[in-house]
C-alpha positions as CSV (number, residue, x, y, z in Angstrom):
1,M,81.0,-93.6,59.9
2,P,80.4,-93.7,56.4
3,A,83.7,-94.9,54.2
4,R,85.7,-93.1,52.3
5,T,86.0,-93.3,48.6
6,V,88.8,-91.8,46.6
7,F,89.4,-91.3,43.7
8,K,93.3,-91.8,43.2
9,N,95.1,-90.4,39.7
10,A,92.6,-89.1,37.9
11,T,91.9,-85.9,35.5
12,V,89.7,-83.9,37.1
13,F,87.0,-81.7,35.7
14,D,85.0,-79.7,38.3
15,G,82.7,-78.3,36.8
16,A,84.9,-74.7,35.6
17,S,88.5,-76.3,35.1
18,I,90.5,-79.3,34.3
19,G,93.6,-80.9,36.6
20,D,95.1,-83.6,38.1
21,A,93.7,-83.9,41.4
22,D,92.8,-86.8,44.2
23,L,89.0,-86.8,44.7
24,V,87.4,-87.9,48.4
25,I,83.8,-88.6,48.6
26,Q,81.7,-89.5,51.6
27,N,78.2,-89.6,53.0
28,G,76.3,-88.6,49.4
29,R,78.5,-86.0,49.3
30,V,82.0,-84.4,47.8
31,V,84.4,-83.7,51.1
32,D,87.9,-83.1,49.5
33,I,90.1,-82.8,46.5
34,G,93.9,-82.2,46.5
35,S,97.1,-84.4,46.1
36,D,97.9,-87.4,48.2
37,L,94.7,-87.6,49.7
38,D,93.3,-91.2,51.4
39,G,91.2,-93.2,52.3
40,D,89.0,-96.2,53.6
41,E,88.3,-97.1,49.7
42,I,90.2,-96.7,46.2
43,V,89.0,-96.0,43.2
44,D,92.6,-96.0,40.9
45,C,91.4,-93.7,37.9
46,A,94.7,-93.9,36.1
47,G,94.4,-93.0,32.7
48,M,91.1,-91.3,33.9
49,S,89.0,-88.4,34.0
50,V,86.5,-87.9,36.1
51,V,83.6,-85.9,35.7
52,P,79.9,-84.1,37.6
53,G,77.2,-86.6,36.7
54,L,75.6,-85.4,33.1
55,F,72.6,-84.0,32.5
56,D,70.0,-84.0,29.7
57,C,67.8,-81.3,29.3
58,H,65.0,-82.5,26.8
59,V,64.9,-86.5,27.1
60,H,61.2,-88.2,26.5
61,V,61.7,-91.0,28.5
62,T,58.5,-92.6,27.7
63,V,59.5,-93.1,23.8
64,R,61.1,-96.0,21.8
65,D,61.8,-94.3,18.8
66,L,60.0,-92.5,15.0
67,N,58.1,-94.8,14.2
68,I,54.6,-93.4,14.9
69,A,52.9,-95.8,13.1
70,R,54.4,-98.6,15.6
71,A,53.8,-97.0,18.7
72,E,50.4,-96.2,17.7
73,Q,49.8,-100.4,17.5
74,Q,51.0,-100.8,20.8
75,A,49.7,-100.7,24.2
76,F,49.3,-97.7,26.2
77,S,50.9,-99.3,29.8
78,L,54.3,-99.8,27.1
79,Q,55.3,-96.7,27.4
80,Y,56.3,-97.6,30.8
81,F,58.0,-100.1,30.5
82,E,60.0,-98.1,27.6
83,A,60.7,-95.5,30.2
84,Q,62.5,-98.3,32.3
85,R,64.5,-98.9,30.0
86,N,65.4,-95.5,28.8
87,L,66.1,-94.3,32.5
88,S,68.3,-97.1,32.9
89,L,70.0,-96.1,29.6
90,L,70.7,-92.7,30.7
91,L,72.4,-94.0,33.9
92,D,74.2,-96.0,31.7
93,Q,75.7,-92.9,29.7
94,G,76.6,-90.9,32.8
95,I,73.5,-88.9,33.0
96,T,72.2,-88.6,36.7
97,S,70.3,-86.0,36.1
98,A,66.9,-85.4,33.1
99,R,64.6,-83.0,32.1
100,D,61.8,-84.9,30.5
101,A,60.0,-82.8,28.0
102,A,56.7,-84.0,28.3
103,G,55.4,-88.2,28.3
104,A,56.7,-89.1,31.6
105,D,54.1,-88.4,34.4
106,L,54.4,-88.3,38.6
107,G,54.6,-91.8,39.0
108,V,57.4,-92.4,36.9
109,K,59.4,-89.9,38.9
110,Q,57.7,-91.3,41.9
111,A,59.3,-94.9,41.3
112,I,62.8,-93.3,40.3
113,Q,62.3,-91.9,44.6
114,Q,61.1,-94.7,45.8
115,K,63.8,-97.4,44.5
116,L,60.9,-98.9,42.7
117,I,63.3,-99.0,39.4
118,E,66.7,-96.8,38.8
119,G,67.3,-93.9,36.8
120,P,68.5,-90.5,36.8
121,R,67.3,-87.0,39.0
122,L,64.3,-86.4,36.9
123,Q,62.4,-82.8,36.2
124,L,58.8,-83.5,35.0
125,A,57.1,-81.7,32.4
126,I,54.6,-84.1,31.9
127,V,53.1,-82.9,28.8
128,M,53.5,-79.6,26.2
129,L,51.6,-77.3,26.1
130,T,49.8,-75.8,22.8
131,Q,47.6,-74.0,20.9
132,T,45.0,-75.2,18.7
133,G,46.5,-76.7,15.6
134,G,50.1,-76.7,17.3
135,H,52.8,-79.0,17.9
136,S,51.1,-81.3,20.6
137,D,47.4,-80.9,18.6
138,L,47.3,-84.5,17.2
139,H,44.4,-83.7,14.5
140,L,44.9,-85.2,11.6
141,P,43.5,-84.5,7.6
142,S,41.2,-87.3,8.0
143,G,39.2,-85.9,11.0
144,G,40.8,-88.5,13.1
145,Q,43.4,-88.1,15.6
146,R,46.8,-89.5,15.9
147,S,47.4,-92.2,18.9
148,V,50.8,-91.3,20.7
149,P,51.0,-92.8,23.8
150,M,53.4,-90.2,25.2
151,M,50.8,-87.3,24.3
152,M,47.3,-89.1,24.9
153,E,45.9,-87.5,28.2
154,H,44.7,-89.5,31.0
155,P,44.6,-89.1,34.7
156,G,47.5,-88.2,35.3
157,R,48.5,-86.4,31.7
158,P,46.1,-83.3,31.6
159,A,44.8,-81.7,28.1
160,S,47.9,-80.0,26.3
161,I,45.5,-77.8,23.9
162,V,44.9,-74.9,25.4
163,D,43.7,-71.4,24.0
164,G,43.0,-67.8,25.2
165,A,44.3,-66.1,28.4
166,D,41.3,-67.9,30.4
167,G,42.7,-71.2,28.9
168,V,46.5,-71.3,29.1
169,R,46.1,-70.4,32.6
170,R,43.4,-72.9,33.8
171,G,46.2,-75.5,31.7
172,V,48.6,-74.5,34.0
173,R,47.2,-75.3,36.8
174,E,46.4,-78.3,35.9
175,V,50.1,-79.2,34.7
176,L,51.1,-77.9,38.1
177,R,48.4,-80.1,40.1
178,A,49.8,-83.0,38.3
179,G,52.7,-82.4,39.7
180,A,54.8,-81.0,36.8
181,D,58.2,-79.3,38.0
182,V,58.3,-77.4,35.6
183,I,56.2,-76.0,32.5
184,K,56.8,-76.6,28.9
185,I,55.2,-75.2,25.6
186,A,54.9,-74.8,22.0
187,T,55.4,-71.3,20.7
188,T,55.7,-72.6,16.8
189,G,54.4,-75.9,15.1
190,G,57.4,-79.0,14.9
191,V,59.3,-81.1,12.1
192,M,57.6,-84.1,13.0
193,S,53.3,-82.8,13.6
194,P,50.9,-83.4,11.3
195,G,48.9,-80.0,10.1
196,D,51.7,-76.8,11.2
197,N,54.8,-75.9,10.3
198,P,58.2,-75.1,12.2
199,R,58.1,-72.1,11.0
200,H,54.8,-70.6,12.3
201,A,54.5,-68.5,15.5
202,H,52.3,-70.3,17.7
203,F,50.3,-68.4,21.2
204,R,50.2,-65.0,21.3
205,D,51.9,-62.5,23.3
206,D,49.1,-61.6,26.0
207,E,48.6,-66.4,26.0
208,I,52.6,-66.6,26.5
209,A,52.7,-63.9,29.2
210,V,50.0,-65.3,31.4
211,I,51.3,-68.8,31.3
212,V,55.4,-67.4,32.5
213,A,53.4,-65.2,35.3
214,E,51.3,-68.3,36.4
215,A,55.0,-70.9,36.6
216,A,56.4,-68.0,38.4
217,A,53.1,-67.8,40.7
218,A,54.2,-71.3,41.7
219,G,58.2,-70.8,42.0
220,T,58.8,-72.4,38.8
221,Y,59.5,-71.2,35.0
222,V,58.7,-71.8,31.3
223,F,60.9,-73.9,28.7
224,A,59.9,-73.9,25.2
225,H,59.1,-75.9,21.9
226,A,60.3,-73.1,19.5
227,Q,61.8,-73.6,16.3
228,G,61.0,-70.7,14.6
229,T,62.0,-67.1,14.2
230,E,58.6,-65.4,15.2
231,G,58.1,-67.9,18.0
232,I,61.5,-68.2,19.5
233,K,61.0,-63.9,19.6
234,A,57.5,-64.4,21.0
235,A,58.8,-66.7,23.6
236,L,61.7,-64.2,24.8
237,R,59.9,-61.1,24.7
238,N,57.4,-63.2,27.3
239,G,59.4,-64.2,29.9
240,V,60.1,-67.8,28.7
241,R,63.4,-69.1,30.6
242,S,64.7,-71.4,27.7
243,I,64.1,-72.3,23.7
244,E,64.6,-75.4,23.0
245,H,65.7,-76.2,19.5
246,G,66.0,-72.8,17.8
247,Y,66.5,-74.1,14.3
248,Y,65.5,-70.7,12.8
249,L,67.7,-67.5,14.9
250,D,68.3,-64.6,13.7
251,D,70.4,-61.8,14.8
252,E,67.8,-60.2,16.6
253,A,66.7,-63.4,18.6
254,V,70.3,-64.1,19.4
255,D,70.1,-60.3,21.2
256,L,67.2,-61.0,22.5
257,M,68.5,-64.0,24.1
258,L,71.5,-61.7,25.6
259,Q,69.1,-59.1,26.7
260,K,66.5,-61.5,28.7
261,D,70.0,-63.7,30.1
262,A,68.2,-66.9,28.7
263,W,69.3,-70.2,27.6
264,L,69.3,-72.3,24.5
265,V,68.9,-76.0,23.9
266,P,70.0,-76.9,20.7
267,T,68.8,-80.6,20.2
268,L,71.1,-81.2,17.9
269,S,70.5,-84.5,17.4
270,A,67.0,-84.3,17.2
271,T,66.9,-83.1,13.6
272,R,69.9,-85.5,12.5
273,A,67.8,-88.6,14.1
274,I,65.1,-88.0,11.9
275,I,66.7,-87.7,8.5
276,D,68.8,-90.7,9.7
277,A,65.3,-92.5,10.7
278,S,64.0,-92.3,7.0
279,D,67.4,-92.9,4.6
280,S,66.9,-96.9,7.3
281,G,63.2,-96.9,6.2
282,V,61.3,-96.1,9.4
283,P,57.4,-95.2,7.9
284,I,58.4,-91.2,8.3
285,P,56.0,-89.0,5.9
286,A,58.0,-87.5,3.2
287,E,57.1,-84.1,4.4
288,N,57.9,-84.3,8.1
289,A,61.6,-86.0,6.5
290,D,62.1,-82.8,4.0
291,L,61.2,-80.4,7.0
292,A,63.7,-81.9,8.6
293,R,66.6,-81.7,6.6
294,E,65.5,-78.0,6.0
295,A,65.4,-77.6,9.3
296,F,68.7,-79.2,10.1
297,E,70.6,-77.2,7.1
298,A,69.4,-73.9,8.5
299,H,70.1,-75.7,12.8
300,K,73.6,-75.4,12.1
301,A,74.0,-72.1,11.2
302,S,72.1,-71.1,13.9
303,F,74.0,-72.3,16.6
304,A,77.2,-71.3,15.4
305,L,75.6,-67.6,15.5
306,A,74.4,-68.2,19.3
307,V,77.6,-69.7,20.1
308,D,79.7,-66.8,18.6
309,A,77.4,-64.6,20.2
310,G,77.7,-65.9,23.9
311,V,74.5,-66.8,24.8
312,K,74.3,-69.5,27.3
313,I,74.2,-73.6,26.0
314,A,72.7,-76.5,27.6
315,M,73.1,-79.9,26.5
316,G,69.5,-81.6,25.7
317,T,69.0,-84.4,22.5
318,D,65.1,-84.3,22.3
319,T,65.7,-88.2,21.7
320,P,65.1,-91.5,23.9
321,P,69.0,-92.6,24.3
322,Y,67.6,-96.1,22.5
323,W,67.9,-95.7,18.7
324,S,70.7,-98.6,17.8
325,P,73.3,-100.0,19.2
326,A,75.6,-97.1,18.4
327,A,73.7,-94.4,19.4
328,S,74.0,-92.4,22.4
329,N,72.7,-88.7,24.4
330,L,76.6,-88.0,24.6
331,N,77.4,-88.1,20.7
332,E,75.2,-84.3,21.1
333,L,78.6,-83.2,22.8
334,A,80.5,-84.0,19.4
335,L,77.4,-82.7,17.2
336,M,78.5,-79.0,19.3
337,T,81.8,-79.0,18.6
338,D,81.5,-80.0,14.8
339,L,79.4,-77.3,14.6
340,S,80.3,-74.5,16.1
341,S,83.5,-73.1,17.8
342,M,82.8,-74.2,21.1
343,S,85.4,-76.4,22.7
344,A,85.3,-79.9,24.7
345,L,85.8,-78.5,27.5
346,D,82.9,-75.4,26.6
347,A,80.8,-78.8,25.8
348,W,81.8,-80.2,29.2
349,H,79.9,-76.9,30.6
350,A,77.0,-77.3,28.7
351,T,76.9,-80.5,30.0
352,T,77.2,-80.2,33.8
353,S,77.7,-77.2,35.7
354,S,75.5,-74.5,32.9
355,A,72.8,-77.8,32.5
356,A,72.5,-77.6,36.4
357,Q,72.4,-73.5,36.7
358,L,69.1,-74.1,34.0
359,L,68.0,-76.3,35.8
360,G,68.4,-75.0,39.1
361,Y,70.2,-77.1,41.1
362,D,72.6,-75.3,43.2
363,E,74.4,-78.4,44.7
364,L,75.1,-80.6,41.3
365,G,77.0,-79.8,38.2
366,V,80.2,-79.2,40.0
367,L,82.8,-81.8,41.7
368,Q,83.4,-79.1,45.0
369,P,83.4,-80.3,48.5
370,G,79.6,-80.0,50.0
371,K,78.1,-80.7,46.6
372,L,76.4,-84.0,46.2
373,A,78.6,-86.6,44.9
374,D,76.8,-87.3,41.6
375,L,80.3,-88.2,39.4
376,V,81.5,-90.1,36.3
377,V,84.4,-91.6,35.8
378,V,85.6,-91.7,32.1
379,D,88.4,-93.6,30.2
380,G,90.3,-91.2,28.4
381,D,91.4,-87.5,27.8
382,L,88.1,-85.3,28.0
383,T,89.0,-83.1,24.9
384,D,88.2,-86.7,23.0
385,L,84.3,-86.6,22.4
386,R,84.2,-89.3,20.0
387,D,82.5,-92.9,21.6
388,L,82.0,-91.4,24.9
389,R,79.2,-94.2,25.4
390,G,81.7,-96.8,25.1
391,R,84.4,-94.7,27.7
392,I,81.8,-94.7,30.6
393,R,83.5,-96.5,33.0
394,Q,81.3,-95.6,36.5
395,V,78.9,-93.8,37.5
396,W,78.4,-92.9,40.8
397,L,74.7,-90.6,42.2
398,N,74.0,-89.7,45.8
399,G,77.7,-91.5,46.4
400,D,76.3,-94.6,45.5
401,R,77.9,-96.5,42.3
402,V,74.7,-97.2,40.1
403,R,77.4,-98.7,37.4
């Protein structure tokens, strides 16, 4: 009989509410929550909280940082060793499930599954499909190409530039063939890409509709890098499941999100990280840093608008987990509460049960009997969202203690 592990004297957030309880796991699953429970192994959680395994719905695990000039000089295969480190750092922070929003290919996921490397449960997009001149088009004014390893085509990572109904249909099928779990597209330009603008709408409605239909035929969904207002609305009109970033929302866009039951993954950390990197001397072009500053100010108002309207929120950062010793994906929770009417409990929801719902995981994001035993022991009160990275005491994945 597998051992029963009981977490005693804990404050438990079960994905819905918070209360004092004991929690028992056995054979990789939660088996009981209540008072005075017993077990073969006891974890004393006095002064600590137990929460479901955390989610980050927007990571790029093959990326080290925002220094593109450095990335262009590194060997192509170095990105996979960086992924190994980043995946480990995600676990350090209690993130047991993540959605890689372009960069990681099927081999990264298989390496985790085969226990060649450690990491969270991973959902893959592999590439971000974009139009010619869009956010994944690395063409430079000089006529050359940016050589960013995590975006370069190779046998496990299909081409990302697609145009027209037939082109996007083939692109989706190629990405699915390469092992993608979900489809990511760019319906606007971006802050960091050359030659486009985050306000500009990319892909026409007929192209987005074909992409969504092809994904649905394969039993999956589409999520969109969408920063500018018109590109956000085009994505929503045509059935995209989640809007990533959403810098320039307006009332109509928010109403569409509610009508379509769509999600917002705000990635508040992303523009803040670009600004901080530029200020610290990372060689980010001035025009990109200026776009980030402008977007961050708009983003704060847009996020607050969405939260007040009742749009569904799932946590995502768009940042690698390793920027500096003080950096953490978990800083996103404090940002969400600082910049909107979200409470600390709302932020925990966005990082657990809501994120699991977005990603389609029925057995994760909650602590209930019968569900998978992904859980995190956090020192202190859950209403305090400061220094969460430094307060992670234990991380359990599928009933196994991994930290």
